[in-house]
C-alpha positions as CSV (number, residue, x, y, z in Angstrom):
1,F,51.5,89.6,25.5
2,G,55.6,89.5,24.0
3,P,58.0,88.3,23.9
4,M,58.1,91.7,22.6
5,N,61.0,93.7,20.8
6,L,62.1,97.0,19.5
7,A,63.1,94.6,16.2
8,S,59.4,93.4,15.9
9,V,58.2,97.4,16.6
10,Y,60.2,98.5,13.6
11,R,59.3,95.5,11.3
12,F,56.2,96.5,11.8
13,I,56.1,100.2,11.0
14,T,57.9,100.1,8.3
15,T,55.7,97.0,6.7
16,V,52.7,99.5,8.0
17,N,53.9,102.7,5.9
18,A,54.9,100.4,3.1
19,E,51.5,99.2,2.3
20,L,50.1,102.6,2.9
21,D,52.9,104.0,0.1
22,R,52.4,101.5,-1.8
23,P,52.0,103.8,-5.4
24,S,49.6,101.5,-7.5
25,S,47.5,102.3,-5.2
26,A,45.5,104.4,-3.3
27,I,45.2,102.5,0.2
28,Q,41.9,104.7,1.9
29,N,41.6,102.1,4.6
30,L,44.5,99.0,5.7
31,I,43.0,96.2,7.3
32,F,45.0,94.7,10.0
33,R,43.8,91.3,10.9
34,V,44.9,89.1,13.8
35,E,44.1,85.5,14.2
36,R,42.2,84.1,17.6
37,G,43.9,84.5,20.5
38,R,44.4,86.8,23.7
39,R,48.1,86.5,23.4
40,A,48.0,87.7,19.5
41,L,45.2,90.2,21.0
42,A,47.4,91.9,22.9
43,N,50.4,91.4,20.5
44,A,48.6,93.5,17.8
45,V,46.8,95.9,20.7
46,F,50.7,96.8,20.9
47,L,51.8,97.5,17.6
48,L,49.6,99.5,16.3
49,G,49.8,101.7,20.0
50,A,53.7,101.4,19.1
51,Y,52.8,102.3,15.6
52,M,50.3,105.6,16.9
53,L,52.3,107.1,19.3
54,I,56.4,106.6,17.2
55,D,55.5,106.9,14.0
56,Q,51.7,109.0,14.1
57,G,52.4,111.2,16.6
58,K,49.7,110.4,19.3
59,S,49.4,110.6,22.3
60,V,49.5,108.0,25.6
61,A,45.7,109.9,25.8
62,E,44.4,109.0,22.6
63,V,46.5,105.8,22.1
64,V,44.8,104.4,25.3
65,S,40.9,105.9,24.3
66,T,41.3,103.7,20.4
67,F,41.3,100.5,22.4
68,A,38.9,101.3,25.7
69,W,37.2,99.6,23.4
70,I,37.9,96.2,23.4
71,D,36.8,94.0,27.2
72,P,40.4,93.6,29.3
73,T,40.2,90.2,29.5
74,I,40.2,89.3,26.4
75,G,43.7,89.6,25.9
76,E,46.8,89.1,27.5
77,G,48.4,90.6,29.9
78,F,52.1,91.7,30.7
79,R,54.3,88.9,31.6
80,D,58.2,88.9,31.7
81,A,60.3,86.7,29.4
82,T,62.7,86.2,31.5
């Protein structure tokens, strides 16, 4: 997956929080749709996991268990951008 940087993570977190804080509707569920592809799935899981850790204060174990149902072979593994 990647390359992902801190600015991408920050932008994702602020976007999700802005959607959840919108006064025009009481959002109970927020659907995050991802285009097809191994890289897109890996990036989505990374961003959602980062959101859970940074913004929601979840533990690594909680994040891992949330995504445990995903077959690891359908996502792309880490690739160093260098």
